N, C-alpha and C positions, 0 to 999 in steps of 0.2 A: 685124533679125538681132540677135542676143544675143551679150553679150560675156562672156565667161568668164575668170576669174581663174585662173592656174596657181599652185601652190604657192609657186613661186618668187616672182611678183609679189605675192602676197598677204604674204609675208613682207618683201620690200622696201618695201611700203606701211606695214605694221606697225612696221617698223625706224623709218622715217622720222617716224612718228607719235611714237614714243616719244623719239627723239631730241629733236622740235619740242618735246614737253612737257617734257622735262629743260631743255633751253635756256631756255624762257620761266620755268620756276621757279626758275631760277637767278637770274635778273634780278629776282624777286619777293624772294629771300632777301637780295639787298644791303641793303635798305631794314634788316632787324632789326638788322644791324651797325653802322648807324647810329644807332639807337635806343638802342645800349648805353651805360652809364655812363661807360665809357671815352672814347667818342666824344664826348659831351657834355662829360665833362671837359675835352677837348682843345679842342673848340669855345668853352668857356667861358674857358680860358686865353687863346686866340687873340684872343677879343674884348676882353678885358683889356687885352691885350699892345698892342693897337692903339689903346686909349683911353690909355693910359700914354705911348705913345711921340707922342700927339697926331695920330694918323692918323685924324681923325673920319670922314672917306669910308668907309674900310676897317671902322670900327667902325659906322658905319649901315648898311653891307652885311651884317651878323651879325644884324640887327634883322629882325622879322617883317615880311611884305608891308603889313600894314596900318599899322604904325610907319613904315615907310619912305613909305609914300605920306603919311601925315601931315606928316613931318617936312620932305618935298618940294612939299607942297601947293601953296606959293609961294616965291619967293625969299625974303619977308620971314619966312616960318615957317622955311625952313632957316638964316638967319641968327640967328633967336632960338635955335633949338636948338643953333647952333654957340657963340653966345655963353655959353649956360648950361654946355655940355660944358666950355669953355675955363674959365670959372670954378672948375668942380670940378677940372681938370685941374693948375689954379695951384697947387691945394692937395696936390698930388702925393700922389694916394691909393694906396695898395697894397691888393690884394685876396687874401682866403684863402679856399680852399672849405673850409667847415665839415661840411657834411653835404646830399646830394642825395638827393630822393625822386621817381622817376619813376613816373607815371601813365598809362601808354599813350602818348599823344602829347604829355603835358605833364610839365613838370618844376618842382619848385619846390626852389630851391638856396639855403642859407644860408650867407652870407658874412660874414667879418670884415672891416670896411672900415678901414682907417686914414688918417686924414688929418691934414697937416701943418698945426700951429696959428701963429698971428701971432708966439708966442713963441718958435718952433722946436721946441716939443713936439709930439708924436703924440697924437693921442685916436682910440679906436676906437669901431665901434658895430657892431651885426649889424643886417645888412640881408639882404632875400631877393629874389632874381631869379627870375622864372617865364621859361621857355622853352617855346616851341612847336616841335614835329615838323610840317613843311610842306615839301613839294616834295623830299623825300628827305635833309632836314639838320635840326639844330636852330638856330633862331633867337630871339633874346632878344624878348620880348613885354612885359614890364615889369620895369624895374630899379629896385635900391635902395628897395623897400619896407621899412617898419619895421613890425610887427606888435605 
């Protein structure tokens, strides 16, 4: 038995395929928006805001998957990370984005970091944070590098 397609059936199938293709490609185009400089800037601001508030769980959630695994490889590792972050937090750092370079799924962010000194003055240094785009968003991969 042969099955024939009428003109109307063919048009319905073609329309369904066009809609399915458009729908699936719209999901793909969501990622480039997240790759934007504007989105990265918002992500950086959010991460360092978490740090400034002392919300280290939220700050850790913005690190790359590999780093999050390292931070929590053991309770001892997590406590060591928390001690380090708390000691930095004690210096009441401020962060200012000076420059961002996005290279596909990696970004290098030049930051001016100011810290409170024991005498009450503030000192500033230039640091570089490295971000990686994974799982549809930007995650901190390496922070406070001096070059």
